KEMIMI-792858 format. One record per residue (C-alpha): x, y, z. Coordinates in steps of 0.1 Angstrom, whole numbers, plus 5000, padded with zeros to 4 digits. Layout:
<recs>
+------+------+------+
!    X !    Y !    Z !
+------+------+------+
!    X !    Y !    Z !
...
+------+------+------+
</recs>
This chain:
<recs>
+------+------+------+
!    X !    Y !    Z !
+------+------+------+
! 2400 ! 4817 ! 4110 !
! 2398 ! 4807 ! 4147 !
! 2424 ! 4820 ! 4172 !
! 2430 ! 4808 ! 4208 !
! 2453 ! 4819 ! 4235 !
! 2465 ! 4797 ! 4264 !
! 2475 ! 4819 ! 4294 !
! 2497 ! 4802 ! 4319 !
! 2508 ! 4820 ! 4351 !
! 2545 ! 4818 ! 4358 !
! 2555 ! 4798 ! 4389 !
! 2521 ! 4810 ! 4403 !
! 2522 ! 4802 ! 4440 !
! 2558 ! 4813 ! 4443 !
! 2552 ! 4844 ! 4423 !
! 2523 ! 4854 ! 4446 !
! 2546 ! 4850 ! 4476 !
! 2572 ! 4871 ! 4459 !
! 2546 ! 4897 ! 4451 !
! 2533 ! 4898 ! 4487 !
! 2568 ! 4897 ! 4502 !
! 2592 ! 4920 ! 4483 !
! 2621 ! 4906 ! 4503 !
! 2616 ! 4873 ! 4485 !
! 2620 ! 4887 ! 4450 !
! 2650 ! 4875 ! 4431 !
! 2655 ! 4846 ! 4456 !
! 2647 ! 4809 ! 4454 !
! 2612 ! 4804 ! 4468 !
! 2598 ! 4769 ! 4473 !
! 2561 ! 4764 ! 4482 !
! 2550 ! 4731 ! 4497 !
! 2564 ! 4728 ! 4532 !
! 2592 ! 4737 ! 4556 !
! 2626 ! 4720 ! 4557 !
! 2616 ! 4698 ! 4586 !
! 2584 ! 4685 ! 4568 !
! 2599 ! 4652 ! 4557 !
! 2566 ! 4641 ! 4541 !
! 2559 ! 4671 ! 4520 !
! 2565 ! 4677 ! 4483 !
! 2572 ! 4708 ! 4463 !
! 2540 ! 4725 ! 4449 !
! 2557 ! 4753 ! 4430 !
! 2593 ! 4765 ! 4427 !
! 2603 ! 4800 ! 4416 !
! 2625 ! 4803 ! 4386 !
! 2654 ! 4812 ! 4409 !
! 2649 ! 4779 ! 4426 !
! 2646 ! 4759 ! 4394 !
! 2682 ! 4770 ! 4386 !
! 2692 ! 4747 ! 4415 !
! 2672 ! 4718 ! 4400 !
! 2641 ! 4721 ! 4422 !
! 2608 ! 4714 ! 4405 !
! 2572 ! 4707 ! 4414 !
! 2563 ! 4673 ! 4427 !
! 2598 ! 4668 ! 4440 !
! 2601 ! 4655 ! 4476 !
! 2608 ! 4684 ! 4499 !
! 2637 ! 4666 ! 4514 !
! 2654 ! 4664 ! 4480 !
! 2647 ! 4701 ! 4473 !
! 2664 ! 4711 ! 4506 !
! 2695 ! 4691 ! 4496 !
! 2696 ! 4708 ! 4462 !
! 2688 ! 4743 ! 4474 !
! 2696 ! 4746 ! 4512 !
! 2695 ! 4784 ! 4510 !
! 2660 ! 4785 ! 4496 !
! 2630 ! 4802 ! 4512 !
! 2606 ! 4774 ! 4521 !
! 2569 ! 4781 ! 4527 !
! 2538 ! 4759 ! 4534 !
! 2517 ! 4782 ! 4512 !
! 2483 ! 4799 ! 4515 !
! 2457 ! 4784 ! 4491 !
! 2431 ! 4811 ! 4501 !
! 2455 ! 4838 ! 4489 !
! 2464 ! 4820 ! 4457 !
! 2427 ! 4815 ! 4448 !
! 2421 ! 4852 ! 4455 !
! 2449 ! 4862 ! 4430 !
! 2436 ! 4836 ! 4406 !
! 2402 ! 4853 ! 4406 !
! 2419 ! 4887 ! 4399 !
! 2438 ! 4872 ! 4369 !
! 2407 ! 4855 ! 4355 !
! 2388 ! 4887 ! 4357 !
! 2415 ! 4904 ! 4336 !
! 2415 ! 4876 ! 4310 !
! 2377 ! 4878 ! 4308 !
! 2380 ! 4914 ! 4298 !
! 2395 ! 4903 ! 4265 !
! 2370 ! 4876 ! 4256 !
! 2337 ! 4863 ! 4270 !
! 2348 ! 4829 ! 4259 !
! 2371 ! 4821 ! 4288 !
! 2377 ! 4785 ! 4298 !
! 2395 ! 4782 ! 4331 !
! 2416 ! 4750 ! 4334 !
! 2431 ! 4754 ! 4368 !
! 2439 ! 4780 ! 4394 !
! 2467 ! 4794 ! 4372 !
! 2458 ! 4788 ! 4335 !
! 2430 ! 4794 ! 4311 !
! 2420 ! 4793 ! 4274 !
! 2405 ! 4823 ! 4256 !
! 2388 ! 4821 ! 4223 !
! 2397 ! 4854 ! 4207 !
! 2381 ! 4847 ! 4173 !
! 2364 ! 4878 ! 4160 !
! 2379 ! 4903 ! 4185 !
! 2401 ! 4921 ! 4160 !
! 2379 ! 4952 ! 4159 !
! 2381 ! 4956 ! 4196 !
! 2418 ! 4948 ! 4203 !
! 2436 ! 4945 ! 4170 !
! 2453 ! 4914 ! 4155 !
! 2456 ! 4883 ! 4177 !
! 2493 ! 4889 ! 4185 !
! 2486 ! 4925 ! 4195 !
! 2458 ! 4913 ! 4217 !
! 2481 ! 4888 ! 4234 !
! 2506 ! 4915 ! 4241 !
! 2479 ! 4938 ! 4255 !
! 2466 ! 4909 ! 4277 !
! 2500 ! 4903 ! 4291 !
! 2505 ! 4939 ! 4300 !
! 2470 ! 4941 ! 4316 !
! 2476 ! 4911 ! 4338 !
! 2509 ! 4925 ! 4350 !
! 2495 ! 4960 ! 4355 !
! 2464 ! 4949 ! 4374 !
! 2477 ! 4920 ! 4394 !
! 2515 ! 4924 ! 4396 !
! 2520 ! 4889 ! 4381 !
! 2534 ! 4877 ! 4348 !
! 2518 ! 4853 ! 4324 !
! 2532 ! 4833 ! 4295 !
! 2509 ! 4829 ! 4265 !
! 2506 ! 4807 ! 4235 !
! 2487 ! 4818 ! 4204 !
! 2475 ! 4793 ! 4178 !
! 2445 ! 4783 ! 4157 !
! 2434 ! 4756 ! 4181 !
! 2435 ! 4751 ! 4219 !
! 2458 ! 4721 ! 4218 !
! 2487 ! 4738 ! 4200 !
! 2481 ! 4770 ! 4220 !
! 2485 ! 4751 ! 4252 !
! 2519 ! 4736 ! 4242 !
! 2531 ! 4770 ! 4227 !
! 2525 ! 4788 ! 4260 !
! 2553 ! 4767 ! 4276 !
! 2579 ! 4774 ! 4249 !
! 2592 ! 4808 ! 4261 !
! 2587 ! 4809 ! 4299 !
! 2587 ! 4830 ! 4319 !
! 2567 ! 4860 ! 4307 !
! 2568 ! 4848 ! 4272 !
! 2546 ! 4850 ! 4241 !
! 2549 ! 4822 ! 4215 !
! 2529 ! 4824 ! 4183 !
! 2522 ! 4795 ! 4160 !
! 2510 ! 4810 ! 4127 !
! 2480 ! 4795 ! 4110 !
! 2491 ! 4766 ! 4087 !
! 2523 ! 4759 ! 4107 !
! 2507 ! 4738 ! 4135 !
! 2521 ! 4706 ! 4120 !
! 2555 ! 4720 ! 4115 !
! 2556 ! 4733 ! 4151 !
! 2546 ! 4698 ! 4165 !
! 2572 ! 4680 ! 4143 !
! 2600 ! 4701 ! 4160 !
! 2591 ! 4688 ! 4195 !
! 2603 ! 4658 ! 4215 !
! 2576 ! 4634 ! 4227 !
! 2576 ! 4647 ! 4262 !
! 2560 ! 4679 ! 4249 !
! 2529 ! 4661 ! 4239 !
! 2502 ! 4675 ! 4261 !
! 2479 ! 4647 ! 4274 !
! 2506 ! 4620 ! 4271 !
! 2512 ! 4613 ! 4308 !
! 2538 ! 4592 ! 4325 !
! 2525 ! 4558 ! 4314 !
! 2522 ! 4570 ! 4278 !
! 2558 ! 4584 ! 4279 !
! 2569 ! 4549 ! 4291 !
! 2552 ! 4534 ! 4260 !
! 2571 ! 4559 ! 4238 !
! 2604 ! 4548 ! 4254 !
! 2596 ! 4512 ! 4251 !
! 2588 ! 4515 ! 4214 !
! 2618 ! 4538 ! 4207 !
! 2598 ! 4570 ! 4199 !
! 2618 ! 4601 ! 4208 !
! 2603 ! 4629 ! 4188 !
! 2569 ! 4638 ! 4174 !
! 2585 ! 4633 ! 4140 !
! 2590 ! 4596 ! 4149 !
! 2553 ! 4593 ! 4158 !
! 2543 ! 4612 ! 4127 !
! 2556 ! 4584 ! 4105 !
! 2529 ! 4561 ! 4118 !
! 2497 ! 4558 ! 4099 !
! 2465 ! 4561 ! 4119 !
! 2460 ! 4523 ! 4116 !
! 2494 ! 4515 ! 4129 !
! 2491 ! 4541 ! 4157 !
! 2459 ! 4524 ! 4168 !
! 2474 ! 4490 ! 4166 !
! 2503 ! 4501 ! 4188 !
! 2486 ! 4523 ! 4213 !
! 2449 ! 4513 ! 4212 !
! 2419 ! 4531 ! 4197 !
! 2416 ! 4562 ! 4219 !
! 2452 ! 4568 ! 4225 !
! 2462 ! 4560 ! 4189 !
! 2437 ! 4584 ! 4175 !
! 2448 ! 4611 ! 4200 !
! 2485 ! 4607 ! 4191 !
! 2478 ! 4607 ! 4154 !
! 2460 ! 4640 ! 4156 !
! 2483 ! 4656 ! 4182 !
! 2515 ! 4652 ! 4163 !
! 2498 ! 4668 ! 4132 !
! 2489 ! 4699 ! 4152 !
! 2452 ! 4692 ! 4149 !
! 2426 ! 4700 ! 4175 !
! 2433 ! 4669 ! 4194 !
! 2408 ! 4657 ! 4219 !
! 2419 ! 4642 ! 4252 !
! 2414 ! 4605 ! 4259 !
! 2376 ! 4605 ! 4255 !
! 2362 ! 4570 ! 4248 !
! 2340 ! 4568 ! 4218 !
! 2317 ! 4545 ! 4237 !
! 2294 ! 4551 ! 4265 !
! 2310 ! 4571 ! 4294 !
! 2295 ! 4569 ! 4328 !
! 2321 ! 4586 ! 4349 !
! 2353 ! 4606 ! 4346 !
! 2380 ! 4606 ! 4373 !
! 2417 ! 4611 ! 4381 !
! 2439 ! 4601 ! 4410 !
! 2474 ! 4605 ! 4424 !
! 2495 ! 4580 ! 4442 !
! 2522 ! 4596 ! 4463 !
! 2557 ! 4583 ! 4470 !
! 2551 ! 4589 ! 4507 !
! 2521 ! 4597 ! 4529 !
! 2507 ! 4632 ! 4528 !
! 2498 ! 4649 ! 4562 !
! 2500 ! 4686 ! 4554 !
! 2466 ! 4701 ! 4547 !
! 2480 ! 4726 ! 4521 !
! 2496 ! 4698 ! 4501 !
! 2465 ! 4677 ! 4502 !
! 2443 ! 4706 ! 4491 !
! 2468 ! 4715 ! 4463 !
! 2467 ! 4679 ! 4450 !
! 2429 ! 4679 ! 4451 !
! 2428 ! 4711 ! 4431 !
! 2452 ! 4696 ! 4406 !
! 2429 ! 4665 ! 4403 !
! 2398 ! 4687 ! 4400 !
! 2414 ! 4707 ! 4373 !
! 2423 ! 4676 ! 4352 !
! 2387 ! 4662 ! 4355 !
! 2371 ! 4696 ! 4348 !
! 2391 ! 4702 ! 4317 !
! 2384 ! 4667 ! 4304 !
! 2347 ! 4671 ! 4308 !
! 2347 ! 4704 ! 4290 !
! 2360 ! 4686 ! 4260 !
! 2330 ! 4663 ! 4259 !
! 2293 ! 4666 ! 4253 !
! 2286 ! 4657 ! 4289 !
! 2278 ! 4674 ! 4322 !
! 2275 ! 4660 ! 4357 !
! 2256 ! 4666 ! 4390 !
! 2275 ! 4640 ! 4410 !
! 2310 ! 4641 ! 4425 !
! 2330 ! 4614 ! 4442 !
! 2363 ! 4610 ! 4461 !
! 2386 ! 4582 ! 4470 !
! 2411 ! 4583 ! 4499 !
! 2436 ! 4556 ! 4506 !
! 2457 ! 4557 ! 4538 !
! 2494 ! 4546 ! 4539 !
! 2494 ! 4531 ! 4574 !
! 2469 ! 4503 ! 4569 !
! 2460 ! 4508 ! 4532 !
! 2424 ! 4513 ! 4541 !
! 2403 ! 4531 ! 4515 !
! 2374 ! 4555 ! 4521 !
! 2351 ! 4568 ! 4494 !
! 2323 ! 4593 ! 4492 !
! 2297 ! 4605 ! 4467 !
! 2273 ! 4634 ! 4466 !
! 2247 ! 4645 ! 4440 !
! 2234 ! 4680 ! 4435 !
! 2203 ! 4695 ! 4420 !
! 2222 ! 4714 ! 4392 !
! 2252 ! 4704 ! 4370 !
! 2285 ! 4716 ! 4381 !
! 2295 ! 4745 ! 4358 !
! 2328 ! 4759 ! 4370 !
! 2362 ! 4746 ! 4382 !
! 2358 ! 4766 ! 4415 !
! 2324 ! 4751 ! 4421 !
! 2337 ! 4716 ! 4415 !
! 2368 ! 4721 ! 4437 !
! 2348 ! 4736 ! 4466 !
! 2324 ! 4707 ! 4466 !
! 2351 ! 4681 ! 4464 !
! 2370 ! 4698 ! 4492 !
! 2339 ! 4698 ! 4514 !
! 2333 ! 4662 ! 4507 !
! 2369 ! 4653 ! 4514 !
! 2368 ! 4670 ! 4548 !
! 2336 ! 4652 ! 4556 !
! 2351 ! 4618 ! 4549 !
! 2388 ! 4622 ! 4558 !
! 2402 ! 4609 ! 4591 !
! 2425 ! 4637 ! 4603 !
! 2459 ! 4627 ! 4615 !
! 2463 ! 4598 ! 4591 !
! 2487 ! 4600 ! 4561 !
! 2472 ! 4598 ! 4526 !
! 2489 ! 4576 ! 4501 !
! 2464 ! 4579 ! 4473 !
! 2438 ! 4606 ! 4465 !
! 2413 ! 4605 ! 4437 !
! 2382 ! 4624 ! 4426 !
! 2358 ! 4625 ! 4397 !
! 2324 ! 4631 ! 4382 !
! 2297 ! 4604 ! 4379 !
! 2264 ! 4599 ! 4363 !
! 2274 ! 4618 ! 4332 !
! 2246 ! 4631 ! 4311 !
! 2243 ! 4649 ! 4278 !
! 2246 ! 4687 ! 4281 !
! 2213 ! 4706 ! 4281 !
! 2207 ! 4744 ! 4283 !
! 2202 ! 4756 ! 4319 !
! 2169 ! 4772 ! 4327 !
! 2171 ! 4809 ! 4333 !
! 2161 ! 4805 ! 4370 !
! 2189 ! 4779 ! 4374 !
! 2214 ! 4804 ! 4359 !
! 2203 ! 4831 ! 4383 !
! 2207 ! 4808 ! 4413 !
! 2241 ! 4795 ! 4403 !
! 2256 ! 4827 ! 4392 !
! 2239 ! 4853 ! 4414 !
! 2270 ! 4860 ! 4434 !
! 2289 ! 4867 ! 4402 !
! 2264 ! 4891 ! 4388 !
! 2278 ! 4922 ! 4405 !
! 2314 ! 4915 ! 4397 !
! 2304 ! 4907 ! 4361 !
! 2287 ! 4940 ! 4357 !
! 2317 ! 4958 ! 4371 !
! 2340 ! 4940 ! 4347 !
! 2319 ! 4949 ! 4317 !
! 2318 ! 4985 ! 4329 !
! 2355 ! 4986 ! 4333 !
! 2362 ! 4972 ! 4298 !
! 2338 ! 4996 ! 4282 !
! 2354 ! 5025 ! 4300 !
! 2389 ! 5014 ! 4291 !
! 2380 ! 5007 ! 4255 !
! 2355 ! 5033 ! 4244 !
! 2332 ! 5020 ! 4216 !
! 2337 ! 4984 ! 4227 !
! 2300 ! 4981 ! 4237 !
! 2307 ! 4948 ! 4254 !
! 2277 ! 4929 ! 4264 !
! 2273 ! 4899 ! 4286 !
! 2270 ! 4866 ! 4268 !
! 2256 ! 4835 ! 4282 !
! 2291 ! 4820 ! 4285 !
! 2299 ! 4845 ! 4311 !
! 2277 ! 4826 ! 4335 !
! 2294 ! 4793 ! 4330 !
+------+------+------+
</recs>
């Protein structure tokens, strides 16, 4: 039986600020901009701020009206990435099969780890304690027999929760949910659900695969059919030839703040990276798209590297460098997009390429292995190839 954990940090940016500034704890913290920044949006709101109705992607002006007494911060992406690396190092101590989705979430394949850490639910509890002890942050986790269900489960008991979907109950779990809980069904898909009168996963479950495809199209129909049954649903990967993979965001008003733009770019990079991980492809080419609000002019850029991009951090860093190379400072951004081009079938990397790409991680990796073996005598943990991805 396979077991997967989805680990999702709670209100990550705001939680880091509350960790670094004890005076913020227990108070509504909103990261994204200052009250006078009329063109900013909320990146993260602490749970204390959410009580006031503040949520991510909300215009900052609206957040200030809802929560005038909140603590408003522009944020510090460098610090957030630093804490993210700490968290991911802790998670990697419980499974070499770590798949980072974004700065604040990851999947772990914990299949076969029972001899080291005990039953899956016990491991999940140990993981949560370890993250808090070693980083000072809380994490919500979902445990299930496939990644898709684990991802949804992690959001069921936030903050600092653990939600377990027992093997064999994946379909029952999905049938209990409204359609807005379907991971991978974005805004446009949700609009389709409303248009056709689908309110719950049970409503969609009544559709045969053929009818689902006729209503939503081949890729989306197949995805929905599998998702509402709690199966290991793929994201919207076309069955035909794929040459590129991208995502973009159009903003309700122009973005000027560097922190907000970099946060949005990280979000886009995370979406693209997760999607390519679900396919048989890899890429050496990145591209960006920038549209300005003042004159609606559009800039684009592309860059190709010698080796395939293997990690989210690597993708984000290269996209960020390309963005700053192309961006016209001082102009407000209305649309931002990024992606991977020239997709090719995955092939094993040569040993020399592995060394070049992962050399800087070697020392930290060895320290992590040593730490685990010291903490869990008899574990005899060894480095697997996936540690270098």
